[in-house]
N, C-alpha and C positions, 0 to 999 in steps of 0.2 A: 781691464782688472780680469784675469783667468777666473773662472769658476768649477770646482769639482762636479765632474755630470753628477747623476743622480742616478741611483743604477735601477735596471731594470725591475719593472712592476713583476710583482709576485702574485700566484693563483692560489686562493685558499680555498684548499678543500676538503674540509669540515663546512668551512658558509657555502659552496655550490652545492654541496648535500643535503643541508638544511632549507637553501630556497627552494630543490627541487623535490626535497617534501612537503614541504609546503603548498608548491600547488602540484602535486596529487593529490593530497588531502583534501583541497578548496575547490578543484575543479568538475565537471559531471565527468561519470564513466563513458567510454564512448561504447561500451553497449546498447547507451539508451541512444545512439544515432548525434552522439555530441562529436564535438572534433577532439582528434588525440590532447594530449595533455602538452606543452611545450615545455621544455628539457633545457638548460643552460648547460651549453654545451662545452663552451671553454678549452680548456686545453685536457678534460675529462675532472669527472670526479676525485679522481688519488683511489681508486680502484678496478682501475680496466686491465691489471695483469694481474698475473699472483700476486705478488707483494705491491703495497701501499706504493707512494709516485711520491718522489722527495725532489724538491725541488731546492737546491742550492745555490744561494747567491753570491756571486762574483764579484771584487771589485772591481767597476774599471779601470781603463787605464788610460789617464788622458790623454800619454802620448801617445798615443795608438790610433788617434784621428787628427789627425793636420788644421791647425784653424787656419784662416784667412790672412794671409799677409799684410791686407791695410785693413782689418779686421772689423770690413765695412759690413751694416744690415745686408747687402748684396755679396756678401760675399759665399761662397757654396765650397766647402772643404770637399777635397774628394777622399772615399773612403780606402785606405792600402789595399792590394789583396783586391781589389776589383778591377772588369775588365776596365781598360779605358775606355773615357768616351770618344765619339769617332764627332767632329768638327771638320763635315768635308766645307758646309756652304759660311765657314768662317763666323761662324755666331755670337762664341765666346772667349774671351780673350786669353790673351797668353799662358797666363799665370793661373788660368784656372775658373775667373769668374765669366760674367757675360758681360760684353763688350757693349755700350753706351755710345749713341750719336747726337751730337750734339746739333741741335735743328737751332732755326734762326728765330730768336727771341730769346735764348735762354733755357729752353724747356727740352730736358733730355728724355731719350726712348732709347728701346732694345733694337738692336740692327736690325730689323727684316724689314725692311725697304729694297735689297738689294737679293731677295727671294725673286724666282720665278713667276711670274701671272699666272692663276690658274687656270684651267682650258677646261671647260663644263660639254668637250666631247665625247657625248654616251649614243653607246650601237644599243639598243632594246631589242633583245632577243625574245618573243611569243614563242611558247611552245606549243607546237600541235595537239589539238586536242585530238585523242584517241578516239574519244565515244560520241564522236562526230560521226549523224549518219551518214548513208552514202548521198542524202539530199542537202548536206549541210547544214540539215538543225540538227541543234544537239539530242542525242540520245538520253530520253528516259527512264530509267529503272524502271522495271516492269515489277504491278504490283502483285504481290504473295499469291494473295486469291485468284488474281486473273491470271496468273503461271497457272497455278495448282487446274488453276478451268480449261485453261485453252490445253496443259499438259494429258488431261482428261479426255477434253475431247478428242485429241490427237489419238490418244490410244483408242477410243471404240470407233475412230474412222478406221483403222488399223485393222480394227480386229472386226469391224465389217466389212472390209476388201478381203480379207484371211478365209471368211465365210463364206463371200461370196464367188473364191475361185473353188470352194470344195465341192463335189459333188451331189447333183440331186437328193441321189439316196443320205449322201451324209446328212444336208440338209435339211431336209424331210425326217431321219430318224429312219426310215425304211428300210426292210429287213438285208442282208448283200451277206455276202459268204465269208467265212470265218479264214480261211486260207484259200487259197488262190493258184492253180495250178497251170499258168499262163500255156506252155505246148501243148497241155489237152486240148486246155479249151480254143484257142487259138484252128487245131485243127479239129474238134469236132464243128467251130463254127464255121471251119473250110470245106467241111462234107456236103455243107446245105448249100454252097454256093459253088459256083463248079461253073459260071459262064465266064466271058468274056470280053463282053458288051463295055460298054463306059458304065449303066446303073450298076455291072455285077464287081468290074472297078474300086468306083466309089463308096459300095457296098462292103468291101474288103477293107478299106481304109476304115470306116467306122470303126467292123468288129476287131481293125485291130487298134483303134484308139482306145475301144471299151475294154481290149482285151489288159492294157495299158492304163488305164484309169480305177480299176478293179483291184489292180495289182498295188498300186501306190494306195488306196484308201485302205486295203490287210496289213501295206506295213506299216504309213504315217498314223493312221488312228485305225491301229487294232483290235480287234475283239474279244471277248475272255475266251479262251484255248487257241489262241493264234499258235504257228510253230515260229513265227522269227523271234528273233530276242529285242529286248528292249534298244537297243543301240542301235540296229539295222536303216542304214537311209534307205531311203528307195531312191531309185535312177531314172524316175519318171521328172522333167524337166516341161515345167507347167508353162503353160503358153500365153501371152500377152494381152492383159485386161483389154485393149482398145482393139486386139487379133478377136478377142469371143465377143465381142458385143457388138462387131459388129457382124459375128458370124448368127449371133442368136439374131438380131435385126430381119439377117437376110434369114433364115428360118421363118421367123413370125410374119413377115412380108410374101411370101412364098405359102406360107398357110392361110394368111389373108385370103389372098388372093385363088387361091382353091377352093375354098368357101365363097366367094364372091362378092367382100367385102376387103375389095384392096387398098382403102382409107381409113380401117377401122382401128380401131384403137388394141392395143394388147388385153385389156380386159374384157373388153368387148369377142372379141375373139375367141378366147377362152371359156368366157360365158356360153356360147356358141357350139363351141366345141363339145360343151357337157351336153348341151342337152341334145345335140345330132345322136353322140352316143349314148344318151339313156331313151333316146325314139327308137335306137337297133337295138338295144337289148331290150325294153316293150314289146319289139315287134316279133323277136326270133332269137330264140336263145344261141348266144353263142360259144360256139365249139372251141373254144381259144379260151375261157374264161376258169377261173383258177383253180373252180371246185371240178369241171369237169375233168383240166390236166392231174388232175391230185388224184381221181380215182383210177384213173389209169396209170399213173407209178406208182413203184416200189424199189425200195434202199437194198443196194448191191450193196455187202461188206466187203467182197474184195474191191472191186473199184471202188469203194464209200463215196458214191453219187445218188441221185436220184436216176432209176433209169426206168422203161417201158416194163408193165409187167409182162405182156406177151413172151416177152426175150428175158423171162426167168423161168426157170423151172420153183416145182413145189421146194424143194428142198431148199432151193436159193432163196425162197419169198420167208420160208417159216425163220430160215438163217436170220434173215436181216430185220426182220418182225422181232426176234429175241432180244436181238444185241438192240433197235429202241426203246424195248420194254427195260432190257436191264440197266441201260443208258438214263431212264425215266426213272427208273429204281432208284440208281444212282444220285439223282442229280433230287430228286424227292427226298434223298433220307442226308443226302451235304444242305439243304434248304432248312430240314427238320434238328440239323445239331442245330446250324448257323439261330436258328429261330427260339431254342431254348437257351441260348446262350444269352441271345438278345431280351428273352423275357428275364433270366435271371440280373442280367443290368438295370432292368429296365426295375425289375423288387425290388435291387439294392438302390435305385434314385428315387423311386416314387412309392417305398415303400409308408412311410410318413403323412406322406399327400393321401394314398388310398387309404390307412388308418381313420385318417382325417377326415376321407371322405365318410368311411364306412360309422362313424360317430355323430356324423353330422348327416347323416342319413336317417341311425333310428332317433337321433332328436328330433326329425322333421316330420317322419313318423309317429313316436309318440304326440307331439303338436300336434300334426294332423288326427288323429283319435282321439284328443284332447276336446280340439274346435267341433267333430261331429257332435263329443257328446253334451256341448255346451249348446250346438246347436240345437238337437233336440228339447236339452233345459229350455231355451230359449221359446223354441213354438209351445212346449207347455204352459209356460207361464205365458207367455201371447194365447192362447185358447183359455187359459184361468182368468187372464184380465178379461176377454170380450166375453164373460159368464157375468163374471161378478160385476159388469158394466152390468150387464141387464137386469140379472138380480140389484142391484143397489138402489133402485125407486123404491120396491117394493118392504125392501127390509128397515127403508129411511119410513115409509107410510105405518108401513107397521109400530116400527118404534114411533113414530108418532101417535097413535091411537095410544099406545101402553104408558106414555109419558100425560096425553090426557087424561087416561082413564087415573095413573096414580095421583095426577095433580087435582083432579075433583076428587078422590078419595083422601088426601091431605088435606083441604078443604076441609068435608065433613066432620074431618079429624079435629080439626083446627077447630070448629064452633063445637065441638061435642067437647073437647076442652075444654073452652072459652066457658061454655055451660053448668060441665064438672067445676070450676074453682070458683064460676060465683056460686053458685051455691054453697062449695063449702066453704067463703067469704059468708055466708051469712050464718051457717052450721058453726061458725066459728063465733058468730055475733051473736048469737044465740044461747049458745054457753056461755060467753062474759058475761050477758043477765042475767042468766039464772046463778050465774057463780055471786054474781053482786047481788041481785035475791039475797039469795042461801045466808052472804055473808052478813048482811043487816038485816036480816030472821038473827040469825046465833047472835050479833051484838045485841037486838033490845031481848034478847031473853037471856043473854048476861045484865043487863041491865035492872030487868026488871029483878 
């Protein structure tokens, strides 16, 4: 018997909205760390667009879905306009139902016996671990603190190597020229070395290297007043660290051999050389000391360098000294302006601290003065206590004597008072007797 199919289930938008509202009211707010309130999604609450959503229930057509011809429970109807089922293995029957296979014993089963047996042939591909180290051990991610410490050590090592590559004048902050005229310096040094032997050639190589190194220092590490712009690149090629180390070791070894200690350490050689220089300076005044050379030099304004005083005229010396004096005055004026600006900045920055310090200083001075006055009072009262301590026994003795005198006087007065009271009592008794006698006499006279 055919039945009319049921209509499709309808969504009640009002009921869904009421359910969501109840969930939002009863659930805890997500701002306190709770989970978000689960809402009923379905097909929407009816307000997903500009206008409310309406669902129109359509009457189903029972003829649109064909029933199985057999009408049995195993019938499977096929919806029209649907992609037809593909049954390459022949499992389903020709009429659309599932084919049943009758086994021995009267049992039925769906015909899957004709399917091929499964083949459990799998090829497992293990991807290569890119994080494996070169030695085959898994690489461990480096800790952030250890990485920062390693980077800091590497930066310090690079800084140390960079500082070691600099010249000794830069490392020790020794005076060096602001601007270097390499051609003039090389020519001046060449005039002092005119030999042709091996020592002269080695000396010229050392002088050329010194000129190039001074020029490099003036460009790479400029001083105030340099004529080179900030982006000037030095053409000096830094020697290899290993070559510099080998050369330094050769110099130290030769110096130790010359001093007579070929296997001595570098520190011992330096100490011995310093002691030797001090002994030579103590024995005789060195003519090459800076004090003697400075007295024999004067500044030449035309050449802009220090030359021997004997090669200059008086007017040139006066011009050079005037130039140095004016430069010193300009520098002093500039430094004074900088100092004034710095004082104003410090006054703005430290004004409150200064006023606070002045107030505290006044309080400290007042407290010190009050402490001095209190110390004087304390000393005076201490002396008074000492004096009073010596006078107290005498005063106590005198007071005891006065008390004894007063007690004796009181006792005498008490005795006198007692005698007078006794005399008074006797007189009163005599007076009473006389009155009685007088009354008795008057009574007898009245009776008579």
